[in-house]
C-alpha positions in Angstrom: -34.7 -14.9 -7.6 -35.6 -11.8 -9.3 -33.5 -8.8 -9.8 -35.0 -6.8 -6.8 -34.4 -9.6 -4.4 -30.8 -10.1 -5.8 -30.0 -6.6 -5.5 -31.0 -6.3 -2.1 -29.0 -9.6 -1.3 -25.9 -8.1 -2.9 -26.3 -4.8 -0.7 -26.9 -6.8 2.4 -23.7 -9.1 1.6 -21.6 -5.8 0.7 -22.8 -3.9 4.0 -21.9 -7.1 6.2 -18.6 -7.2 4.5 -18.1 -3.2 5.2 -19.0 -3.8 8.8 -16.8 -6.7 9.4 -14.0 -5.5 7.4 -12.6 -3.1 10.3 -12.7 -6.1 12.9 -10.5 -8.7 13.5 -9.0 -7.3 17.0 -5.8 -8.4 18.3 -5.4 -8.9 21.9 -4.8 -6.3 24.8 -1.6 -6.4 26.3 -1.5 -5.8 30.4 0.9 -3.3 32.0 1.9 -1.7 29.1 2.9 1.5 31.0 6.5 1.1 31.3 6.6 1.1 27.6 4.6 4.0 27.0 5.4 7.9 27.3 3.9 11.4 26.7 4.8 13.4 23.4 6.8 15.6 26.0 8.9 12.9 27.2 9.9 11.9 23.6 13.7 11.1 23.8 15.9 10.8 20.4 19.3 9.0 20.3 22.0 11.5 20.6 23.8 10.5 17.2 20.5 10.8 15.3 20.4 13.9 12.7 16.9 13.2 10.8 14.0 12.8 12.6 11.1 11.6 10.4 7.5 12.0 11.6 4.7 10.2 9.4 0.9 10.7 9.6 -1.7 8.0 9.0 -4.2 10.5 7.7 -3.8 14.1 6.0 -7.3 14.5 7.6 -7.1 14.5 11.5 -6.7 17.1 13.9 -4.7 15.1 15.8 -1.8 14.1 13.5 -1.5 17.8 12.3 -1.4 19.1 16.1 1.3 16.6 16.4 3.6 18.2 13.7 3.7 21.3 16.1 4.0 19.1 19.4 6.6 16.8 18.4 8.6 19.8 16.8 8.4 21.8 20.1 10.0 18.9 21.8 12.5 18.5 19.5 13.5 22.4 19.7 13.4 22.4 23.5 15.4 19.0 24.2 17.0 17.7 20.8 18.5 21.1 19.5 16.4 20.7 16.4 16.2 24.2 14.4 14.7 22.8 10.9 11.4 22.0 10.3 10.6 20.4 6.6 7.2 19.7 5.5 6.0 17.6 2.7 4.9 20.5 1.0 6.2 23.0 -2.1 9.9 23.9 -1.9 9.5 27.4 -3.1 6.4 27.9 -0.9 8.3 26.9 2.2 10.7 29.7 1.6 7.7 31.9 1.7 6.6 30.4 5.1 10.2 30.7 6.1 10.2 34.4 5.4 7.0 34.9 7.3 8.6 33.2 10.7 12.0 35.1 10.4 10.5 38.3 9.7 6.9 38.2 9.9 6.0 39.3 6.1 2.4 38.8 5.9 0.1 36.5 8.2 0.1 32.8 9.2 -2.5 32.2 7.2 -1.4 33.8 4.1 2.0 32.1 4.4 0.1 28.7 4.8 -1.9 29.5 1.5 1.2 29.7 -0.4 1.7 25.8 -0.3 -1.6 25.8 -2.6 -2.5 22.3 -1.0 -5.6 22.2 0.6 -4.8 19.4 3.2 -2.8 22.1 5.0 -5.5 25.0 4.7 -6.3 24.2 8.6 -6.1 26.1 11.8 -3.5 23.4 12.9 -1.0 24.5 10.3 -1.9 27.8 10.8 -1.2 27.4 14.6 2.3 25.8 13.6 3.5 28.6 11.6 2.3 31.3 13.9 4.0 29.4 16.9 7.4 29.3 14.8 7.1 32.8 14.1 6.4 33.7 17.7 9.1 31.6 18.9 11.7 33.3 16.9 10.5 36.7 18.0 11.9 36.0 21.5 15.0 33.8 20.9 18.7 35.1 20.0 19.9 34.5 16.5 21.6 31.4 17.1 18.4 29.7 18.2 15.9 30.6 15.8 13.9 28.0 13.8 13.9 27.2 9.7 10.9 26.0 7.5 11.4 24.1 4.5 9.0 22.0 2.1 11.0 19.0 0.0 8.3 18.5 -2.7 8.3 19.6 -6.0 4.5 19.3 -7.1 4.2 23.1 -7.9 5.8 25.8 -10.1 5.0 29.0 -8.9 7.2 30.1 -6.0 10.4 28.2 -7.5 9.8 29.8 -10.8 9.6 33.3 -8.6 12.8 32.5 -6.8 15.0 31.7 -10.2 13.4 35.0 -11.8 14.0 37.2 -8.9 18.0 35.9 -8.5 18.4 36.9 -12.5 16.9 40.4 -11.6 19.8 40.8 -9.6 22.6 39.0 -11.4 22.0 39.2 -15.0 18.9 41.4 -16.3 19.2 40.1 -19.7 18.7 36.6 -18.8 15.7 37.5 -16.6 14.1 38.8 -19.7 14.9 35.8 -21.7 13.7 33.4 -19.1 10.7 35.0 -18.2 9.4 35.1 -21.9 10.3 31.3 -21.8 8.6 30.3 -18.8 5.7 32.7 -19.0 3.0 30.2 -19.6 4.3 28.1 -16.8 2.0 28.1 -13.6 0.3 26.1 -11.2 -3.0 27.0 -12.6 -2.0 25.7 -16.1 0.7 23.2 -15.5 -1.8 20.1 -16.1 -2.9 21.8 -19.2 0.8 21.8 -20.9 1.0 19.6 -24.0 4.1 17.3 -23.9 5.7 19.5 -26.4 5.5 22.3 -24.4 6.7 20.5 -21.3 9.7 19.2 -23.4 10.4 22.9 -24.2 10.1 23.8 -20.3 12.7 21.0 -19.7 15.1 22.4 -22.0 14.7 25.9 -20.7 15.2 24.9 -17.2 18.3 22.5 -18.2 19.5 25.8 -19.9 19.1 27.7 -16.6 20.7 25.1 -14.6 23.8 25.5 -17.2 24.1 29.1 -17.1 23.9 29.1 -13.0 26.7 26.5 -12.9 28.8 28.1 -15.6 28.5 31.6 -14.0 28.9 30.8 -10.8 31.8 32.8 -9.4 30.3 35.9 -11.3 27.0 35.7 -9.9 27.8 34.5 -6.2 30.0 37.8 -6.4 26.8 39.7 -7.3 24.7 38.2 -4.8 25.8 35.6 -2.3 26.6 32.0 -2.0 23.2 31.2 -0.3 21.3 33.5 -2.8 23.2 31.2 -5.5 22.6 27.9 -3.8 18.9 28.8 -3.6 18.5 29.9 -7.2 20.1 26.4 -8.3 17.8 24.4 -5.8 14.5 26.4 -7.5 15.8 25.3 -11.1 16.0 21.7 -10.0 12.6 21.9 -8.4 10.9 23.3 -11.5 12.8 20.4 -13.5 11.7 17.7 -11.1 7.9 18.9 -11.4 8.2 18.8 -15.3 10.1 15.3 -14.9 7.0 14.4 -13.3 4.6 15.1 -15.9 6.8 13.8 -18.5 7.0 10.6 -17.0 3.4 10.0 -15.5 4.0 6.1 -15.0 6.9 6.6 -12.7 5.4 9.3 -10.8 5.4 7.6 -7.4 8.8 6.2 -7.9 10.4 9.2 -8.8 8.6 11.9 -6.4 9.7 9.8 -3.4 13.3 9.9 -5.0 13.6 13.6 -5.3 11.7 13.9 -2.1 14.7 12.3 -0.4 17.0 14.2 -3.0 15.8 17.6 -1.9 15.8 16.3 2.1 19.7 15.6 1.5 20.4 19.1 -0.1 18.4 20.6 3.1 20.5 18.6 5.3 23.6 19.7 3.6 22.8 23.2 3.5 21.6 23.6 7.0 24.8 21.8 8.4 26.9 24.4 6.6 24.7 27.0 8.9 25.5 25.0 11.8 22.1 23.0 12.2 23.3 19.4 12.2 19.8 18.0 13.3 16.5 18.0 11.3 12.8 17.1 11.9 10.7 15.9 8.7 7.2 15.3 8.5 4.8 13.6 6.0 2.8 10.8 4.9 3.6 7.3 6.9 4.0 6.0 3.3 6.9 8.6 2.6 8.5 8.1 6.2 8.5 4.4 6.6 11.9 2.9 5.9 10.8 -0.5 4.5 8.9 0.7 0.9 5.9 -1.7 1.9 3.5 -0.1 -0.4 2.0 -2.4 -2.5 2.5 0.3 -5.4 5.9 -0.9 -5.6 8.1 2.3 -5.5 11.1 3.0 -2.9 10.2 5.0 -0.3 11.8 8.5 0.7 12.5 6.7 4.1 13.9 3.8 2.9 16.5 6.4 0.8 16.9 8.1 4.1 17.5 4.8 5.8 20.1 4.0 3.1 21.8 7.4 3.2 21.9 7.9 7.1 21.3 4.6 8.8 21.3 4.8 12.3 21.2 8.7 11.9 17.7 8.3 10.6 15.1 8.2 13.3 11.7 7.3 11.9 8.2 7.8 14.3 5.0 6.4 12.5 1.4 7.0 13.6 -1.3 4.7 14.0 -5.0 5.0 15.2 -7.9 2.9 16.3 -11.2 5.1 15.5 -10.7 8.1 13.3 -13.4 10.5 11.6 -11.4 12.1 8.9 -11.7 14.5 5.8 -10.3 13.7 2.5 -11.3 14.3 -1.2 -13.8 12.1 -2.7 -11.8 11.1 -5.9 -15.2 10.6 -8.1 -16.4 14.3 -7.1 -13.3 15.9 -5.9 -15.5 17.1 -3.2 -14.3 17.1 0.8 -16.2 14.3 2.9 -15.8 13.3 6.5 -15.5 9.4 6.9 -15.5 7.1 9.7 -13.2 4.2 10.0 -12.4 1.6 12.7 -8.9 0.3 12.5 -7.4 -2.8 14.3 -3.8 -4.4 14.2 -2.1 -6.0 16.7 0.1 -2.9 17.4 -2.9 -0.8 18.4 -4.7 -3.3 20.1 -2.2 -4.3 22.3 -2.2 -0.6 23.6 -5.8 -0.3 23.6 -6.6 -0.3 27.5 -4.2 3.1 27.6 -6.3 5.8 29.3 -4.4 8.5 27.1 -6.0 9.4 23.9 -2.4 10.4 22.1 0.8 8.4 23.5 4.2 7.5 22.3 5.7 4.4 22.2 9.7 3.7 21.5 10.5 0.0 19.9 13.6 0.0 21.8 11.9 0.2 25.2 9.0 -2.1 24.2 11.2 -4.7 22.9 12.3 -5.1 26.5 8.8 -7.0 26.9 8.7 -10.5 25.0 4.9 -10.2 24.4 5.5 -6.4 22.8 8.8 -7.7 21.0 6.8 -10.5 19.2 4.0 -8.2 18.5 6.1 -5.1 17.0 8.2 -7.9 15.0 5.0 -9.3 13.2 3.9 -8.1 9.9 0.7 -6.2 10.1 -1.7 -3.8 8.2 -1.4 -0.6 9.3 -3.0 2.8 8.7 -2.1 4.6 5.6 -4.7 7.1 4.2 -4.0 9.9 1.5 -5.9 12.8 0.5 -8.3 10.6 -1.5 -10.9 8.2 -0.3 -14.0 6.8 -1.3 -16.8 4.9 0.7 -15.8 1.7 -0.8 -12.4 1.9 0.4 -13.6 0.5 3.7 -14.5 -2.9 2.2 -10.9 -3.6 1.9 -8.1 -2.9 4.3 -5.5 -2.8 1.5 -6.9 0.3 0.3 -6.3 2.2 3.7 -3.4 0.2 5.1 0.2 -0.9 4.5 1.3 -4.1 5.2 4.4 -3.9 7.1 6.5 -5.2 10.1 6.6 -2.1 12.5 9.9 -2.1 14.2 11.7 -2.6 10.6 9.3 0.5 9.3 10.0 2.5 12.0 11.7 3.6 15.2 8.7 4.4 17.3 5.0 5.1 17.0 2.8 7.6 18.0 -0.8 5.9 18.7 -4.1 8.1 18.5 -6.9 6.3 20.2 -9.6 8.4 18.5 -8.8 11.1 16.1 -11.1 13.8 14.6 -11.4 15.6 11.5 -9.6 18.7 10.5 -11.7 21.5 8.7 -10.3 23.1 5.6 -10.3 26.7 5.6 -11.6 27.7 2.0 
């Protein structure tokens, strides 16, 4: 066989493999209507404090819309007042200022996150809705926005330095100079030596804040002090991620959980005992099922809060989604058919988006068997190349649904978001 024929045969084999890799459908379960509900009918147990919503992809309209749709239901029916996004903590406070005080526009507020997956109409609509809602309710009914991620510097640095302007002008001058070269734009160019110097500076800031707590609180407020200390902790986490690149994913989920715990504690002191957190499925699920071998944020939350943590996963059957191509960095539209026993069991449901509570589904022996069975569930990040479709391991996590989640939202056909550049 000559080289041309070999190449043609290989191309045919790869194409066939890709075509078949998404196949292997499960069986449809008859009469599932008693076990599903609309998003508006979601009912969360009374003792739950933290409600997590995962997303199967970052690049679908339906999953981004669910952030708003689910939160709106939780605000109305569950007395939830706090929204937390898998996004930058410092920038989250810029968004919080917009929804509370109307500073700037919703689009400008979203752009402070400095993360392109959130530069969408759906995220802008969410933030605008929160702003408009706050404008119509009393102080005790207002909602609050946070990020619990630590992959950016700018707004946490600004938060620390702005605080020092108020409480210690000399310290402001010193730390502003020492952190002058630290920014989102430059952070990937920093040398190990510079990162160690930054880490030392932040340690000094944390020590100074802790040592002078009483003095600084008297000149500002307890709330302002606590946020300044948390901004410094976020900067330290970002620096540690760079210094420990081999443990990046492990440390990041640990930090995500630490930061969420800080938000839970702070907001409880404000009288808000329930919180909504949304992020990727891999962060929300409770069992650390990823082959990457790190402990997920959801696993930490399950250990911390037990039955007070309620995890909602998401999955799809057919999706057109956008994601960055790891090689070029350009955003592309990908099409994927996804099948597992769980989504296929509900494939004849007429609604495109619906909610399945696993406690309710457990009353069906057939569904209980399915949700208790390990299977590959969708888990697509912000990086995707065409050849990932050749093997489900690249776009799924093998997990047992009712161990990883308490419920799931299934989207039968998902459509791509458009990133606003």
